[in-house]
C-alpha positions as CSV (number, residue, x, y, z in Angstrom):
1,M,89.4,88.7,91.2
2,A,91.6,91.0,89.2
3,A,94.0,90.1,86.9
4,S,97.8,91.4,88.6
5,W,100.9,92.4,87.3
6,V,102.8,90.0,90.0
7,P,103.1,86.6,87.9
8,S,102.4,85.3,91.9
9,V,99.2,86.7,92.5
10,D,96.2,84.1,92.0
11,A,92.7,83.1,93.8
12,N,95.6,81.3,96.2
13,S,97.1,84.0,97.5
14,D,97.3,85.0,100.9
15,F,98.4,88.2,99.3
16,S,96.1,88.0,97.0
17,L,94.9,92.2,95.1
18,A,92.1,92.0,96.9
19,N,93.9,90.9,101.0
20,I,97.0,93.9,99.9
21,P,98.0,94.2,103.5
22,F,100.2,97.1,105.0
23,G,103.2,96.4,107.0
24,I,106.6,97.5,108.1
25,V,109.9,96.5,107.0
26,T,113.6,96.1,107.2
27,T,115.5,95.1,104.5
28,A,120.2,94.5,105.4
29,A,120.6,97.1,102.5
30,N,118.5,99.8,104.0
31,P,118.1,98.9,107.6
32,I,115.2,102.2,108.1
33,P,111.7,100.5,109.0
34,R,109.9,102.5,106.2
35,A,105.9,101.1,105.3
36,A,105.3,98.2,102.3
37,T,103.3,96.2,101.1
38,A,102.9,92.6,100.3
39,I,101.7,91.3,96.8
40,G,101.9,87.8,96.2
41,S,105.5,86.9,97.2
42,Y,106.4,90.2,96.8
43,V,106.8,92.6,98.4
44,L,107.0,96.8,97.5
45,D,108.4,99.6,99.2
46,L,105.5,102.1,100.1
47,A,108.3,104.6,101.4
48,A,110.8,104.1,97.7
49,V,107.3,104.8,95.3
50,S,105.8,107.4,97.2
51,Q,109.3,110.0,96.2
52,H,108.3,108.8,92.2
53,P,107.7,112.1,90.5
54,D,104.7,111.2,89.4
55,F,103.2,109.1,92.9
56,P,101.5,111.8,93.2
57,K,99.1,111.5,89.7
58,L,97.7,107.7,91.4
59,F,97.3,109.0,94.9
60,P,96.0,112.9,94.8
61,S,94.6,112.2,97.8
62,L,98.4,111.8,99.6
63,E,100.5,114.6,98.2
64,G,101.9,116.4,101.2
65,H,101.3,112.9,102.9
66,R,104.3,111.2,101.8
67,D,106.9,111.4,104.3
68,V,103.6,109.0,105.9
69,F,105.3,106.3,104.3
70,A,109.1,106.6,105.7
71,Q,107.8,107.1,109.7
72,P,109.0,103.7,111.7
73,S,104.9,103.1,111.7
74,L,101.5,102.9,110.6
75,N,99.8,105.6,113.0
76,A,100.4,108.6,110.7
77,F,99.2,106.7,107.6
78,A,96.3,105.5,109.0
79,A,95.5,109.3,110.6
80,L,94.7,109.6,107.4
81,G,91.0,107.9,107.8
82,R,89.5,106.4,105.2
83,P,88.9,107.4,102.0
84,V,92.4,107.4,101.9
85,H,93.1,103.7,101.9
86,R,90.6,102.7,100.0
87,E,92.2,105.4,96.9
88,R,95.7,103.5,98.0
89,R,94.4,100.3,98.0
90,S,92.3,101.3,94.1
């Protein structure tokens, strides 16, 4: 398993770097449904991350598709296909 910057990620974690699930989340501070991913015991808000100016440098195939993470389902992201999913997981 690759080393992680997230301290709670280890070989025994359900959400290690080898198993990064996608889902839809809401919070009390932001009740709008949006995409997220679990890493260790943390949740990363993909809608927020996708708005960072450097996001296209990290995920060039998602340029022009940042809005897929702000949707109330993962359908738009799923429709982008496996090459985009693999790039995102890397």
